[in-house]
NUTI-507287 format. One record per atom (N, C-alpha, C): x, y, z. Coordinates in pm, whole numbers, plus 50000, padded with zeros to 5 digits. Example, Ala and Ser with C-alpha at 12.3 -4.5 7.8 and 13.67 -1.06 7.14 Angstrom:
513194943150780 512304955050780 513204967050780 512854977550708 513674989450714 512905000350787 
//
This chain:
600399486217180 600159474017258 601369471117344 601129468117471 602219465217562 602919452117523 604209451417558 604999439517525 604429427117595 603999428617721 603459417117794 602169412017728 601339421317682 600109417217613 600409410017483 601409415117409 601789408817283 602309394617307 603129393017411 603639379617441 602509370117481 601559375417557 600419367117598 599609362717477 599379372017382 598629368517262 599399358417176 600719360217167 601529350717091 601429336717149 601499335817281 601399322717346 599999316617327 598989325417332 597629320317314 597429314917173 597889322417073 597769317816935 598579305016911 599759304416973 600579292316960 599869280217022 599259282417138 598539271417204 597339267017122 596609276717067 595449273216984 595879265616860 596989270116798 597489263016681 597929248916714 598629247216826 599039233816866 597859224816898 596829230716965 595629222916995 594899218816867 594859227716770 594199224416643 594919213016572 596259213616573 597029202816510 596789189616582 596759190116716 596529177916794 595139172116766 594129180916757 592769176116727 592689170016588 593359176416490 593359170816355 594049157216352 595179156116425 595869143216429 595009132516496 594319136316604 593449126716672 592299122316581 591709131916511 590619128516418 591119119216308 592349121916259 592909113316156 593109099116207 593589098016331 593799084716389 592469077516407 591449084916455 590139078716477 589539073716347 589759081116238 589199077016109 589999065716046 591329066916048 592169057515976 592439044716052 592479045216185 592849033316262 591919021316234 590589023016237 589729011316205 589939006316063 590159015515969 590369011315830 591639003015817 592719007815880 593989000715870 593958987515945 593378987516064 593358975316145 592488964516080 591288968316039 590398958515979 590788955415835 591388965215768 591888962415633 593028952515633 593828952715740 594938943215749 594458928815757 593208926615802 592688912915811 592478906715674 592458914815569 592378909215434 593698902815392 594778906515459 596108901715422 596658892115527 596408894915654 596938886815764 595758880415837 595668867315833 594578860215898 594988845715916 594118837815977 594348823515990 593578816315879 594318811315784 593708804615671 593508789815697 592388784515650 592088770415667 592628762515548 592458749315556 592868740915444 592088744315318 590878749415333 590088753215217 590708765115144 591328774215218 592018785515155 593198780615073 593958771515128 595128766515056 594698758014935 593628750414950 593128742514837 592588751814728 591898762314768 591368772014671 592498778814594 593568782714667 594688789314601 595338780214497 595408767214528 596018758114432 595098755414313 593828752714340 592918748814232 592518760614143 592398772614200 591948784214122 593088792814068 594208793414140 595298802414101 596618795214077 596698782314107 597948775014088 599038779014184 598668783814302 599628788314402 599738777814511 600968774114548 601178764514655 601778751614603 601848741814691 602408728714660 601278718614644 601248711914528 600188702214503 600258690714603 601478686214635 601628675114729 601108678814867 601468690814913 601018695215046 599508696915050 598938702414943 597488704414939 596768691014939 597268681514863 596638668314860 596708661414996 597838662815065 597978656715197 597018663115297 596898676315294 595988683315385 594538679915353 594208678715225 592848675315187 592478661215234 593438651915225 593198638415274 592978638415424 593768646215498 593578647115643 592238653615676 591828663315596 590518669715614 589398659415601 589468651115499 588408641315477 588358630815587 589528626915637 589558617215748 588928623215872 589298635715904 588758642116025 587278645116013 586798647615890 585378650815870 584518638515848 585118626715840 584358614615814 583248612215915 583458614016048 582348612116142 581158621316114 581418633216066 580328642416032 579528636815914 580238632715810 579558627215692 578778614515728 579378605915814 578698593515852 577428596315931 577488606316020 576308609616099 575178614916011 575528623215914 574518628515821 573888617215741 574718608115689 574188597115610 573328587715694 573768585015819 572998576115906 571648582015940 571588594915968 570298601215999 569368600615879 569908603315761 569058603515642 568538589615608 569388579515622 568988566015583 568158558915688 568368562015817 567718554415923 566658562515996 567088573416060 566158580916146 565078587916066 565468594615959 564478602115881 563528592715808 564058581515762 563198572015690 562158565515781 562458565015913 561538558516007 560378567616046 560458580416012 559398589816049 558338590415939 557238596715971 556158598215872 555298610215908 554548614615813 553588625315837 554228638715868 553548646215953 553998659715986 555358659816054 555608650116140 556898649416209 558038647816108 557818639916006 558858637915906 559118650815829 558058658015796 558258670615724 559028680615807 558698681515938 559408690816026 560878687116037 561148674116057 562538669816070 563298671515939 562608669515827 563278671415699 563688686115681 562818695215720 563168709515710 564348712915800 564328707815925 565458710216016 566738704215958 566628692315902 567788685515848 568358692915727 567508697915641 567988705315524 568668718315564 568148725015666 568798737115715 570168733815773 570258722815846 571548718615902 572528715215790 572078708015688 572948704715575 573448717315505 572598727315494 573018739815430 574128746615510 573998746615643 575038752615726 576328744415723 576198731215715 577388722715706 578108724915572 577358726815466 577998729615337 578768742815343 578198752715409 578898765415423 580188763715502 580178755115602 581338753315688 582398744415623 581968733115568 582908722815523 582938721015372 582048727415299 581988725215156 580948714615122 580898710414997 579878700514955 579968687615035 578808682115067 578748669515139 578788657915040 579198645915084 579208634414993 577828632114932 577828629914802 576568627714732 575968640214673 576458652014711 575938664514654 576398665914509 575598671914423 576078674914287 577198685214292 578008685414188 579138694714183 578598709014169 578908717814265 578378731614257 578988739114139 578258749114094 578718757313982 579598768714031 579168775514138 579888787214187 581028783014277 582178790014269 583298786714358 582948788014506 582048797214540 581698799014681 581038786414738 580428778214651 579798765814695 580698753714682 581848755514618 582758744414597 583738742514713 583858752614798 584808752214909 584078755615038 584638750815150 584148754915280 584728768415318 584618771915446 585128784815491 586658785015480 587168795415411 588608796515389 589318804115501 588568810815587 589168818615695 588648813215829 589538812515926 589188806516054 588138814816127 588208828016120 587208836216187 585828834116126 585768832815994 584488829915930 584018815715963 584948806515977 584578792716011 583958792016150 584458800016244 583868800016378 582458805616377 582228815816293 580868820716277 579948810516214 580478803116115 579678792616053 579398781216151 580368778116238 580148767816339 579008771716433 578948784416470 577858789016556 576508786716488 576448789116356 575198787016284 574848772316272 575868763616277 575598749216278 575058744916414 575638750316521 575258746016656 573958752316703 573628764116652 572448771216700 571618776016581 570338777216605 569448783116505 568728794916568 568518805116487 567878817316534 566348815816523 565648818616633 564178818116634 563648830916697 562448834416658 561778846116713 560768841516817 560928846416937 560048842417046 559048853617075 557778850717077 556778861117110 556868865017257 556508877517286 556498882417425 555158889117452 554768888917579 553498895117621 553728902417752 552998913317770 553128920517897 552218913818000 552158919818119 551378913818228 549888913418197 549438921918107 548028921918070 547718912917953 548718905617903 548498896617791 548588903017655 548948915917652 549088922717523 550438919017461 550478916917329 551718912717263 552748923917260 553998920117281 555148929117270 555988925017150 556898933617106 557768929616994 558518916617025 558578907816928 559268895116946 560768897416958 561428888217024 562888888917039 563508876816970 564698878816914 565398868016846 566358861316945 566258848416955 567108840817046 567758829216971 568818823917029 569528812516972 569158800017050 568748789916978 568418777117039 569358766316986 569858757517071 570748746917026 570048737616927 570708734816816 570128725616718 570108711316772 571008708416865 571068694716917 569748690616981 568978700217034 567708696817096 566728690716995 566798695316871 565878690216769 566258676216723 567518672316744 567978659316695 568358650116811 567748652616927 568048644317044 567638629717018 568548620417048 568268606217031 568428601016890 568968609216798 569188604816660 570678603516633 571008599016514 572408597316476 573148610716467 572408621616456 573048634716445 573418640716579 572938635316689 573198641316820 574688642516850 575538632316825 576968633716856 577688643516765 577078646916650 577758655416552 578128669016609 577258674916689 577468688616737 578648689316833 578728679916924 579878679717015 581168676716941 581098668016840 582308664616765 582848676816690 581948684616630 582398696516558 583028706716653 582448708516771 583028717916866 584438713916906 584688701116923 585978696516972 587008694916860 586568691816741 587508687816635 587478696916513 586858708616521 586818717216403 588218721316360 589088724316457 590458728016422 591188716316354 590918704016394 591528692516329 591018690916186 589758694516164 589188693116030 589718704015936 589648716615978 589978727815890 591448731915895 592208727315995 593648729416002 594058744015982 593568753216067 593928767316050 595388769916085 595968779416015 597328783816048 597528798115998 598448805616062 598658819616022 599028820915875 598418830615809 598598832315665 598898846915634 599918849215553 600208862515500 599808862415352 598658867515325 598078866815190 598408879615113 599698881415077 600088893515006 599568893514862 599168881714812 598608881214677 597228887714669 596718892114783 595468900014781 595628912214691 596858917314680 597098929314599 597468925914455 597688913314421 598168909914288 597268900014214 596308894014280 595418884414215 594108891114172 593468885214072 592138889714033 591088883214122 589918888814126 588868883314211 588178871514144 587628862814226 586848851514178 585488851614246 584468849114169 583108848014222 582698860714297 582808872114227 582348885014283 583008888214416 584338886414420 585158890114536 584968881014657 584348869614640 584368859914749 585798854914771 586548853514663 587918848714670 588798857514582 590098855914597 591018863314512 591348877014566 591948885214478 592448898214521 591818909714446 592528921114448 591968933614397 592908940214297 593748932414229 594688938514135 593988946314023 592918941713961 592268949913857 591808963513909 591318963914034 590868976614091 592048986214115 593168980814163 594348989314185 594848994914052 594968986213952 595468990613822 594519000713758 593208998313769 592249007713713 592309021413779 592489021613911 592619034413981 593859042013937 594969034913919 596189041413871 595989047013730 595369039113643 595109044013507 594269056813509 593199056713585 592309068313589 592989080513648 593729078513758 594369089913824 595459096013738 596359087713687 597449093013606 596929098613474 595909092313417 595319097613295 594689111313317 594019112913430 593429125913462 594499136613476 595629132913540 596709142713558 597369146113424 597509136313336 598109139113205 597279149113125 595969148713145 595099158313077 595029171713151 594869171313282 594559183413357 595789192213381 596969186213403 598139194313438 598539203813325 598729199313202 599079209113097 597999219713075 596739215313070 595669225013049 595579234913164 595709230013286 595639238813403 596769248913407 597979244513378 599119253813382 599019264113270 598669260013148 598539269413037 597409279413064 596319274713124 595229284013158 595689294113261 596429289613361 596929298913464 597909308913404 598779304313315 599719313513249 598949324213171 597919320113100 597119329813024 596459339913117 595859335113226 595129344213315 596069354013385 597299350113411 598219358813485 599029367613391 599559361613285 600559368613205 599979375313081 598859370613030 598389375612901 597069383312912 596659386613033 595419394313049 595699408213106 596969411513126 597309424913173 597219434713056 596819446813085 596729457112982 595509456012894 594549447512930 593329446412850 592399458112880 591529460612788 590539471112808 589439466612902 588449475012913 587349472213005 586609459412965 586369457712835 585679445612790 586519433212816 587829434312794 588719423012819 588769419312966 588839429513052 588859426513196 587549420213240 586449424413179 585159418213212 585119403713170 585709400713052 585739386813005 586599378213096 587749383513138 588619376013229 587929373813363 587199383813411 586459382213535 585389371413523 584739370813406 583739360413383 584379346613382 585579345613322 586279332713318 586629328113459 587139337313541 587489333613679 586249329713759 585149336513734 583909332813801 583479318713763 583609315413634 583249302013589 584159291513652 585449294713664 586379285213726 586009282913872 585729293613943 585329292214084 584019284514097 583099286814003 581829279614008 582029264713984 582889261313887 583159247213857 583769240013976 584539247114056 585159240814174 584119236414276 582909242414272 581879238714367 580769230014311 580889226014184 579859217714123 579949203514179 578819197314215 578869183314265 579509174014163 580229164114214 580989155214126 580069146914037 578859143814082 577949135913999 577589143413872 577589156713877 577309164613758 578419162913655 579669162113703 580769159713612 580639146013547 580139136113622 579929122913564 578919123313450 577819130413471 576819131713364 577379139613246 578189149813278 578819157513169 579749148613088 580549140313156 581459131513085 580719121712995 579599116313046 578799107212964 578239114412841 577709126412861 577069133612750 578089139112651 579209144212702 580149151312614 581209142012554 581919134912640 583049126912591 582589114112521 581499107812572 581069095012514 580029097112405 578959104912435 577869106312338 578159116612230 578839127612265 579099138212167 580429136112093 581529135712167 582839134112102 583129119712063 582469110112128 582659095912100 584139091812109 584759095612222 586139091412243 586239076312263 585109069912296 585059055312306 583619051112278 583419038812232 582049034412201 581149033612323 581719031612440 580949030812564 581859035312676 581619030412797 582509033612907 583949029712873 584909038012918 586309034812895 587159042412996 588389037713013 589329044613100 589599058713047 589689060012916 589959073212856 588849083012890 587599079112874 586489088112907 586469091613055 586729081613141 586769084413284 587909093613322 589099091613262 590239100213293 589979114613248 589369116313130 589049129913084 588039136513177 587059129013223 586069134513315 586709138613447 587569130013501 588269133513625 589199145513604 589789146413484 590629157913454 589859170913458 588649170713400 587799182713406 587409185813550 587179175413629 586789177313769 587859184613849 589119180813830 590209186813912 590789199113846 590359202313725 590939213713653 590809226913728 589649230413787 589579243213860 590589244213974 590769233414048 591749233614157 593159235914104 593499229213995 594829230913937 595049245013884 594039250513819 594179264013764 594419274113874 593619273513981 593769283314088 595109281614160 595519269114184 596799266914250 597949272014163 597919268914034 598979273613945 598949288813930 597769294513926 597669309113914 598279316114034 597969311414155 598539317614275 600039315414282 600519303714238 601969301114240 602699310414143 602119312714026 602759321713929 602739336113979 601659340114041 601579353714095 602609355914207 602949345114278 603889346414388 605339347914344 605629345414217 606999347014166 607319362014159 608439366314216 608769380714211 608809386114068 608289397614049 608229403713916 609619406013860 610589408213947 611949411213902 612559399413824 612109387013852 612629375413780 612349376813630 611089379913599 610709381213458 611339393613395 611399404413471 611989416713417 613449414713384 614169407313468 615589404713441 615739396413314 614859386413295 614939378213174 614619386413050 613619395113060 613269403512945 614379413412913 615039418713016 616119428212993 617329421912925 617469408612938 618569401512872 618219397212730 617019400812684 616639398212546 615729386412527 615299379912633 614409368412619 613009373212581 612329365012502 610949368212468 610049365612589 608819370512580 607889368812691 607629354012720 607369346412614 607099332212634 608319324812686 609509328412634 610739321912679 610999324912826 610739337312868 610949340713009 609949333413098 608739331413050 607739324113130 608169309513147 608609303413036 608939289113039 610209286613118 611219295013103 612529292313164 612729298813300 611919309013333 612139316113459 610919315213552 609759319213503 608589320213589 608079306413632 607869297613535 607319284513570 608239276213660 609559275613635 610399268313731 610339274113872 610259287313884 610159293214017 608819290314083 607769288814001 606429286114055 606149271214071 607099262714031 606839248414029 606469242414165 607099246314276 606659240714405 605179243114435 604699255114408 603279258014431 602389250314335 602839248814210 602059241114113 601969226514157 603079221114206 603079207214253 602149205314372 602009215614454 601049214614565 599629212714513 599269220314410 597959218414348 597809204614285 598899199514226 598849186114166 598629175514273 599289177114389 599119167614499 597659167014543 597059178614563 595669179214607 594749173114502 594989176514376 594139171614268 594279156614249 595489151414265 595709137214246 594969129014351 595009133714475 594269126714580 592779126714555 592249137814506 590819138314479 590449129414362 591259129514257 590949121214140 590959106414175 591889102114262 591969087914298 590779083514381 590199092514459 589129088414549 587729091114502 587569097514385 586229100814337 585499088414285 584209088014313 583379076814268 582339081114165 581629091814194 580509095814109 580909098513964 582009105513934 582309108313793 582589096013709 583069085113771 583429073413690 582289063213681 581199065413756 580079056013748 579549055313605 579409067013540 578809067513406 579849066613295 581129067813326 582119069513220 583179058513214 583469051713326 584619042713323 584469030013405 583699030013514 583779019413613 582829007913583 583298995813611 582468983813609 582718976213739 581768967713776 581858960813904 582888949613902 582978942413792 583908931113780 584598932213645 585888930013643 586618930713517 588028925513533 588688923813422 590058918813423 591038930413424 592298927913457 593298938613447 593478942713301 593468955713276 593558960613138 594998962613095 595278959112970 596548963012910 596488977912877 597668983812862 597708998212834 597029001512702 597058992012608 596438994612478 594918994412484 594358988912592 592898987512599 592218999012672 592999008612725 592389019212806 591529028612722 591719028812591 590959038312509 589559033412475 589289020612496 587979015512455 587349005712552 587959003012667 587368993612761 587248999912899 586198996312974 586049001213112 586938993213206 586978997513330 587858991013427 587218991113565 587508981313649 587168982713791 588038993513854 587568999513961 588329009714033 588029008414182 588989011814264 588849009614408 587649017014465 587499029614429 586429037614490 585049032114452 584839029314323 583529024214279 583269010214334 584249001314326 584028987714373 583838987114524 584488996014597 584268996714741 582829000514771 582309010614702 580909014414719 579979003014681 580288996414571 579438985714521 579408973914618 580568970114671 580618958814763 579918961814895 579928974414936 579308978015064 577808979915055 577278982114936 575868985714926 575038975914844 575638969514744 574848961714650 575248947114641 576278943114711 576708929114703 575718920214777 575518908114726 574538899114786 574978893414920 576268893814949 576788888115074 577728898315139 577148909515181 577948920615234 578768916215355 578158909215448 578858905515571 579958895215545 579778886415449 580758876015424 582048881315363 582008892915299 583208898515237 583608911615303 583288913015431 583628925415500 585128928015498 585928917415506 587378919315505 587858924715371 587178921115262 587548926415131 587228941415123 586108945315179 585738959515178 586778967915252 587138963615372 588138971215447 589508970315381 589798959015318 591058958015245 591128967715130 590018969515058 589968979314951 590138993515005 589448996515115 589559009915174 590999012615218 591629002815282 593019004515323 593919006615203 593708999115096 594529000414977 594339014014911 593099018814906 592829031914846 593509042914925 593419042415059 594089052415142 595599051815121 596149039615120 597589038115101 598019043114964 597209040314861 597559044714726 597559059914715 596559066314774 596519081014772 597709086814848 598039080914962 599189085615039 600489083914962 600639072614893 601859070314816 601979080114699 600879082514629 600909092214519 601229106214571 600609109914682 600889123014740 602319123914790 602809113014851 604189113014900 605179114714786 604929107814673 605819109314559 605829123714509 604659129914503 604589143914458 605259153214558 605099150414687 605719158914790 607239157814783 607759145714766 609209143914753 609729151314631 609009150314519 609409157414398 609399172514421 608379177414490 608319191814519 609479196114607 609829188014706 610949191414794 612269191914717 612459182514625 613699182614547 613759194714455 612629198214393 612609210114307 612899222614388 612279223714505 612519235514590 613979236414632 614579225114665 615989225114707 616889229314592 616579224814470 617399228914356 617259243814325 616009248814341 615809263214316 616559271714417 616779266314538 617509273814640 619009271714631 619439264114529 620879262314510 621429249714570 620549240814619 621009228214674 621279218114566 621629206014608 621919195114514 620849184514521 
//
């Protein structure tokens, strides 16, 4: 091959490699940017007086004097709203009768429901049971959406073509003020538009306790600390089980299967085939296996538990760890072990003191990959460890109690929660936290691998 052709090919391969890296980086930005930006809204937002009152009454966070002063100002600013509602109910609604009264009562009840969502319980309402009904909107962005629902109502308008045939109806917004024209409620809509900020008193909020508080009322309020702690328990527990088993299995496959006969080589080939097959098994199958084997057969716990989930995740990542450790051990020069044996070391002693330390960077690479997968898996823990709502577990309770986890609770909040849109910020906050947690765990393993590699090369 001519030198000019070789240089051209080198430049082409370099350009293709650089383009591939750029495309991967762009794809990573496209995927992660929305998660990070929208996830940050769970921590940084404009909180209303209801948020500060909720923090004090439910979590004991804040100043009681300041909360009481803000609550008093809230009631003063909201007084015209309450007076208008009471005046309409006592005067205008009582003066109606028949069908008109029923129609106005339905409109009025819908308006009261939207006002409760915006401002909390109205005077005269019974004390709500759920925290979501005890407070108004705690976030300014949500309050503006609630204000729109107070000012407008959604209606479906029929449509017809030129021939009079019906077309699909369209949803439009109609001002609620039109329905209450000439009543005591008419000034209410303009007052809310002009004075909502005076009523709810929004101000910038850094809600770092999102990561340290427990949730209240199915994640309507509070934080995600139980989910973070549960994910750490499951991930580290899986690694405590999988790393020793994976390394010992790799040592056996590399160091103790040489010199076997035909039957032995066939058995080793079957074992490697099984390992490769397990690496491609769907994760939901591991979840069913964990339920059947660890809980029903071995009875490591009476029901779901962190221990059962960690063992299941350990089995899930075991094939990856075995193959990574096996390749790392094979990459160690044979002369290392031969030198140790020539100095009188036993085979096992040479493996422990010479081969494994030299293979440690490659083994840590497999641990990094496995740790990220264990932290993000959902299907294996559905049957073995995860619950939708729970308290932070003590270390002594991991052997017999289930736990919330970021991956499972994120799926649950996005698909099965009764108010998916109202807690969208919590969903993105969980996704951001899960990504950050996986990155931090991987970063810690990468730093450890770099230090080990530097020491093996004679550095400090």
